[in-house]
C-alpha positions in Angstrom: -9.6 -8.3 21.0 -12.9 -9.0 19.8 -12.3 -8.1 16.3 -9.3 -9.7 15.0 -9.0 -7.6 11.9 -6.0 -5.8 11.7 -6.4 -2.1 10.8 -3.7 0.6 9.8 -3.9 4.2 10.8 -1.6 7.4 11.7 -1.4 8.8 15.4 -3.9 11.8 14.9 -2.7 13.4 18.3 -2.0 11.9 21.9 -2.4 14.0 25.5 0.2 12.2 27.6 -1.4 14.1 30.7 -5.0 12.9 29.6 -3.6 9.6 28.7 -5.5 9.4 25.5 -5.6 10.2 22.0 -6.9 9.1 18.3 -5.8 7.3 15.5 -7.1 8.1 12.0 -8.1 5.1 10.0 -6.0 5.1 6.8 -8.9 3.5 5.0 -12.2 5.0 6.4 -10.5 8.5 7.8 -12.3 7.9 10.7 -10.8 8.4 14.3 -10.6 5.8 16.8 -10.0 6.4 20.5 -7.0 5.0 21.9 -5.9 5.0 25.8 -2.3 5.1 27.1 -2.8 1.9 28.4 -2.6 0.2 25.2 0.7 1.8 24.1 1.9 0.7 27.4 0.9 -2.9 26.7 2.5 -2.6 23.4 5.7 -1.1 25.1 5.7 2.0 23.0 7.0 4.7 25.1 6.9 7.7 22.4 3.7 8.6 21.2 4.2 11.3 18.3 1.6 12.8 15.9 2.0 11.2 12.5 3.4 7.8 13.5 2.1 5.1 11.4 0.8 2.0 13.0 -1.3 -1.1 13.1 -4.1 -1.8 15.5 -7.3 -4.1 16.2 -10.8 -2.6 17.4 -12.0 -3.6 20.8 -15.0 -3.3 22.9 -13.6 -0.7 25.8 -16.6 -0.5 28.4 -19.4 0.3 25.6 -16.7 2.5 23.5 -14.9 1.1 20.1 -11.4 1.8 20.8 -7.8 0.8 19.2 -5.6 -2.0 20.8 -3.0 -4.6 20.0 -0.9 -1.7 18.8 2.4 -1.9 16.6 4.3 0.7 14.7 4.7 -0.2 11.2 8.0 -0.9 9.7 8.8 2.7 8.6 8.2 3.9 11.9 10.3 1.6 13.9 13.2 2.4 11.2 13.0 5.9 11.8 13.0 5.3 15.4 16.0 2.9 15.4 17.8 5.9 13.2 16.8 8.6 15.9 18.2 6.4 18.7 21.7 5.2 17.1 22.3 9.0 16.0 
């Protein structure tokens, strides 16, 4: 990734048919584009609005996008609780 600063945000929305969505940055409130391939690289299979995650910005063919995604601890724990229920 070109910018190694880890940022935090919330998945605003994601359209699986179109293969993209937006993460709202927690600090600036701005929306950042995110492509389905970034979720796939991170091994995240469920893209739910409101998920909190960390990410890094990178240049995706001239557009700033979110990559190197990771769910935050709260969301990882809630997913584990749903799976084990």
